C-alpha positions in Angstrom: -9.8 10.5 -21.0 -6.0 10.2 -21.4 -4.3 9.0 -18.2 -0.8 8.8 -19.6 0.8 8.9 -23.1 0.2 5.2 -23.5 -3.2 4.8 -21.9 -6.6 6.3 -22.4 -9.8 5.4 -20.5 -13.4 5.7 -21.8 -15.8 7.1 -19.3 -19.5 6.3 -19.9 -22.2 7.8 -17.8 -25.4 5.7 -17.6 -27.7 7.3 -15.0 -30.3 4.9 -13.7 -33.0 7.5 -14.5 -32.3 7.0 -18.2 -31.1 3.4 -18.6 -32.2 0.2 -17.0 -30.0 -2.7 -15.8 -30.0 -4.5 -19.2 -28.6 -1.5 -21.0 -25.1 -1.6 -19.4 -24.1 -5.1 -20.6 -25.5 -4.3 -24.0 -23.3 -1.2 -24.2 -20.2 -3.0 -22.9 -20.7 -5.9 -25.3 -21.0 -3.5 -28.3 -17.8 -1.7 -27.2 -15.9 -5.0 -26.8 -17.0 -6.2 -30.3 -15.9 -2.8 -31.7 -12.4 -3.1 -30.2 -11.9 -6.8 -31.1 -12.8 -6.3 -34.7 -13.0 -2.6 -35.8 -13.5 -3.5 -39.4 -16.7 -5.6 -38.6 -19.8 -3.4 -38.5 -21.9 -3.8 -35.4 -25.3 -5.4 -36.0 -28.1 -2.9 -36.1 -30.4 -2.6 -33.1 -33.7 -0.9 -32.7 -33.6 2.6 -31.2 -35.3 3.5 -28.0 -37.5 5.9 -30.0 -38.8 2.9 -32.0 -39.7 1.2 -28.8 -41.6 4.3 -27.6 -43.5 4.5 -31.0 -44.4 0.8 -30.8 -45.6 1.2 -27.2 -47.8 4.2 -28.3 -49.4 2.0 -31.0 -50.4 -0.5 -28.3 -51.7 2.1 -25.9 -55.4 2.1 -26.9 -55.9 -1.6 -26.5 -53.8 -1.6 -23.3 -55.9 1.2 -21.8 -59.1 -0.6 -22.7 -57.7 -3.7 -20.9 -56.8 -1.8 -17.7 -60.1 0.1 -17.7 -61.9 -3.2 -17.6 -59.4 -4.9 -15.2 -59.5 -2.1 -12.7 -63.2 -1.4 -12.8 -64.6 -1.1 -9.3 -61.2 -1.3 -7.6 -59.0 1.1 -5.7 -55.3 0.9 -4.8 -54.8 -1.1 -1.6 -53.9 1.3 1.2 -53.1 0.0 4.7 -50.8 2.8 5.9 -53.5 5.2 7.0 -54.2 3.6 10.3 -50.5 2.8 11.0 -51.0 -1.0 10.7 -47.6 -1.5 9.2 -45.9 0.9 11.5 -44.6 -1.9 13.7 -41.5 0.1 14.7 -43.5 3.2 15.8 -41.2 5.3 13.7 -43.7 6.9 11.4 -42.8 10.6 11.7 -45.0 13.6 12.0 -44.6 17.0 10.4 -42.3 17.2 7.4 -39.7 14.6 8.6 -38.8 11.7 6.4 -37.9 8.2 7.8 -36.3 5.4 5.9 -35.8 1.9 7.3 -33.9 -0.9 5.7 -34.1 -4.7 6.2 -31.8 -7.2 4.5 -32.2 -10.9 4.8 -28.8 -12.7 5.2 -27.5 -14.1 2.0 -27.6 -17.8 3.2 -31.3 -17.4 4.0 -32.2 -15.9 0.6 -30.2 -18.5 -1.2 -32.0 -21.3 0.7 -35.3 -19.6 0.1 -34.8 -19.3 -3.7 -33.5 -22.9 -4.0 -36.4 -24.3 -2.0 -39.0 -22.4 -4.1 -37.4 -23.7 -7.3 -37.6 -27.3 -6.0 -41.1 -27.2 -4.6 -43.0 -25.1 -7.1 -43.4 -25.2 -10.9 -44.2 -21.5 -10.9 -42.0 -18.6 -11.7 -40.3 -17.1 -8.6 -41.6 -13.7 -9.3 -45.1 -15.1 -9.5 -44.7 -16.8 -6.1 -43.6 -13.5 -4.5 -46.5 -11.6 -6.1 -48.9 -14.1 -4.7 -47.3 -13.9 -1.3 -47.4 -10.1 -1.4 -51.1 -10.1 -2.4 -52.0 -12.5 0.4 -50.0 -10.4 2.9 -51.8 -7.2 1.9 -55.2 -9.1 2.0 -54.5 -10.1 5.6 -53.6 -6.5 6.6 -56.6 -5.0 4.9 -59.3 -7.5 6.0 -59.8 -5.9 9.4 -60.0 -2.4 7.8 -62.6 -3.7 5.3 -64.8 -5.0 8.1 -63.6 -8.6 7.5 -64.4 -8.3 3.8 -61.9 -10.7 2.3 -63.4 -10.5 -1.2 -62.1 -6.9 -1.8 -59.6 -6.8 -4.7 -56.0 -6.3 -3.8 -54.2 -3.7 -6.1 -50.5 -2.9 -5.8 -47.8 -1.7 -8.2 -45.1 -3.9 -9.8 -42.0 -2.6 -11.5 -41.6 -4.6 -14.8 -39.2 -4.7 -17.6 -41.0 -3.1 -20.5 -39.4 -5.4 -23.1 -42.5 -7.4 -23.9 -43.4 -5.0 -26.7 -43.5 -7.0 -30.0 -40.5 -5.2 -31.6 -37.7 -7.0 -33.4 -34.6 -6.9 -31.3 -36.3 -5.4 -28.2 -33.8 -7.2 -26.0 -31.0 -5.1 -27.4 -32.6 -1.7 -27.0 -30.5 0.7 -24.8 -32.7 2.9 -22.7 -35.0 3.0 -19.6 -37.2 0.1 -20.5 -39.0 -0.2 -17.1 -42.6 0.5 -16.2 -44.9 0.3 -13.2 -48.2 -1.5 -13.8 -51.0 -2.4 -11.4 -51.3 -6.0 -10.2 -54.9 -6.9 -9.4 -55.8 -10.0 -7.4 -59.5 -10.6 -6.7 -60.2 -11.4 -3.1 -61.9 -14.7 -3.8 -58.7 -16.0 -5.3 -56.8 -15.4 -2.0 -58.9 -17.4 0.4 -59.8 -20.9 -1.0 -59.4 -24.1 1.0 -56.7 -24.9 3.5 -53.6 -22.7 4.0 -51.4 -24.5 1.4 -54.4 -24.7 -0.9 -55.0 -20.9 -0.6 -51.5 -20.1 -1.6 -51.3 -22.6 -4.4 -54.6 -21.4 -5.9 -53.4 -17.8 -5.7 -50.1 -18.6 -7.4 -51.9 -20.5 -10.2 -54.3 -17.5 -10.6 -51.3 -15.1 -10.8 -49.7 -17.3 -13.5 -52.9 -17.1 -15.6 -53.1 -13.3 -15.0 -49.5 -12.8 -16.1 -50.4 -14.1 -19.6 -53.2 -11.6 -19.8 -50.9 -8.7 -18.8 -48.2 -9.4 -21.4 -49.1 -6.7 -23.9 -50.6 -4.2 -21.4 -47.2 -3.9 -19.7 -46.3 -1.4 -22.4 -48.5 1.4 -21.0 -47.4 3.5 -18.0 -49.5 3.8 -14.8 -49.8 7.5 -15.3 -51.4 7.0 -18.6 -53.8 4.5 -17.1 -54.6 6.9 -14.3 -55.2 9.9 -16.7 -56.8 8.2 -19.7 -58.6 5.0 -18.7 -61.7 6.6 -17.2 -61.0 5.4 -13.7 -63.1 6.6 -10.8 -62.3 10.2 -9.8 -61.4 9.3 -6.2 -58.6 10.6 -4.0 -56.7 7.3 -4.4 -56.6 7.5 -8.2 -56.1 11.2 -8.7 -52.9 11.0 -6.5 -51.1 8.0 -8.0 -49.4 5.8 -5.6 -50.1 8.0 -2.6 -50.1 5.7 0.5 -49.6 2.6 -1.6 -47.3 -0.3 -2.2 -44.8 -1.1 -4.9 -43.0 -4.3 -5.6 -40.2 -4.5 -8.1 -36.8 -5.8 -9.1 -33.7 -3.9 -8.0 -30.9 -5.7 -10.0 -30.4 -9.0 -11.7 -30.3 -11.1 -8.5 -32.3 -9.0 -6.0 -35.9 -8.1 -5.4 -37.1 -5.3 -3.2 -40.4 -4.6 -1.5 -41.0 -0.9 -1.1 -43.7 0.3 1.3 -44.2 3.9 0.5 -46.5 6.5 2.0 -46.5 10.1 0.8 -49.3 12.0 2.3 -48.1 15.6 2.9 -47.1 16.6 5.4 -46.3 13.0 6.5 -43.7 11.0 4.6 -42.8 7.4 5.5 -40.8 4.8 3.5 -39.5 1.4 4.3 -37.8 -1.1 2.0 -37.1 -4.8 2.5 -34.4 -6.2 0.2 -34.6 -9.9 -0.8 -32.4 -12.2 -2.8 -29.1 -10.5 -3.1 -27.2 -7.5 -1.7 -27.6 -5.2 -4.6 -31.1 -4.0 -3.6 -29.8 -1.2 -1.5 -29.6 1.2 -4.4 -32.5 3.4 -3.5 
């Protein structure tokens, strides 16, 4: 786009529906290299199509894994009885309500620093374990005190674990939503600190198991893995929970209920102020 006879500007549209957060710096870096040395060819990088083909090649084994992992489970749902509706703002009819919570930056900075000092586990793993324990507490009463029931929720992951050369330089929407399964007996062992530590250790071990299966989408799991034909599975993520990253320094918990004609959604942003991009 020419702004004046001596200046032009390049406008690039990168909609979030087509590109993840890693794609933008890759694109800008390539543009910078091209301008600095136009004669030097840019290094080749794998195409997004190659990533999709590689993911498809892993789908059979990934679906087998999730079929076994999710056997006998169902997505954790605690919104039906309004347990989480602490603000009494869950609407009726066809209304939609969205509430936002943001922790102050000093609080989130202290939280992250403290966790890094006091645990040898990845920060994402700690949050997953805390989320699983929180859901377990909310659902124990609904399950008649059954604390051994599996907790299942969705996690938004970067689908760059596919064994493809140069996968970190692929430009495209390399994100996915996968189930996170935590067996109830892993959430309630010993004293309170012991309970949490055992859960985090368990989640670390599970993360290794889920490395390759991250390449398969939840819709494929739902449609092809032979899961129980129940209302929870045939309507993916209806009245369920998702947890996922919303930017390089932020993490958002999204509590979503979509049971027509009732819609309710609430998000809590953690670790940064860039999680408000709904």
